[in-house]
C-alpha atoms as one frame of an Amber mdcrd trajectory, in Angstrom:
protein
   0.000   0.000   0.000   1.331   3.450  -0.952   1.639   6.260   1.524  -1.071
   8.930   1.106   1.408  11.760   0.522   3.363   9.870  -2.156   1.469  11.439
  -5.080   1.672  14.915  -3.519   5.424  14.475  -3.133   5.805  13.487  -6.792
   3.565  16.370  -7.928   5.586  18.955  -5.970   8.880  17.719  -7.433   7.414
  17.680 -10.932   6.019  21.226 -10.576   9.312  22.575  -9.212  11.318  20.957
 -11.983   8.895  22.324 -14.600   9.344  25.844 -13.200  13.137  25.592 -13.112
  13.578  24.324 -16.668  11.071  26.602 -18.416  12.144  28.617 -21.474  11.372
  32.263 -22.080   7.633  32.680 -22.422   7.585  35.589 -24.899   4.335  36.635
 -23.236   2.444  39.845 -23.842   0.680  41.771 -21.100  -2.003  43.963 -22.638
  -3.060  47.345 -21.186  -6.228  45.799 -19.795  -4.140  43.703 -17.399  -2.335
  46.770 -16.083  -5.632  48.582 -15.723  -7.072  45.647 -13.798  -4.044  45.630
 -11.470  -4.364  49.368 -10.764  -8.119  49.015 -10.227  -7.562  46.166  -7.749
  -4.953  48.207  -5.883  -7.278  51.238  -5.620 -10.151  48.997  -4.455  -7.956
  47.404  -1.783  -6.860  50.829  -0.488 -10.456  52.119  -0.492 -11.648  48.992
   1.299  -8.934  49.331   3.926  -9.812  52.978   4.518 -13.504  52.049   4.826
 -12.724  49.387   7.429 -10.582  51.839   9.407 -13.354  54.471   9.209 -15.974
  51.953  10.288 -14.048  50.724  13.324 -12.291  54.015  14.175 -13.991  54.378
  17.558 -13.043  50.843  18.585  -9.463  51.337  17.384  -9.247  54.610  19.262
 -10.481  52.956  22.459  -7.880  50.201  22.158  -4.988  52.659  21.948  -6.371
  55.361  24.248  -5.630  55.543  27.934  -8.531  54.683  30.163  -8.702  57.804
  32.365 -12.418  57.883  33.143 -12.667  54.500  34.846 -14.187  54.905  38.319
 -12.189  53.287  41.140 -13.396  49.898  42.278 -15.032  49.736  45.666 -13.963
  47.267  48.282 -16.381  44.542  49.268 -16.860  46.168  52.689 -17.860  49.535
  51.223 -20.207  48.154  48.579 -22.601  46.750  51.210 -23.039  50.139  52.923
 -24.943  51.660  50.002 -27.607  48.938  49.790
């Protein structure tokens, strides 16, 4: 019986050897590809800014000092007010 990762091992070695011994591709990148890349980059930046804007209050609270926290009362003092 073969080990379950035997075929994966062979595939990885085959893929790596195919990438190492490849010739020049002589490929052409049309202007539409560059436009798509720029559009994706702008969308990622806009999405990141939207997420920061949406969670700005929570982010500010994480990094802000907590000055307005009232002091905790001891157990003895908390029963006096009831």
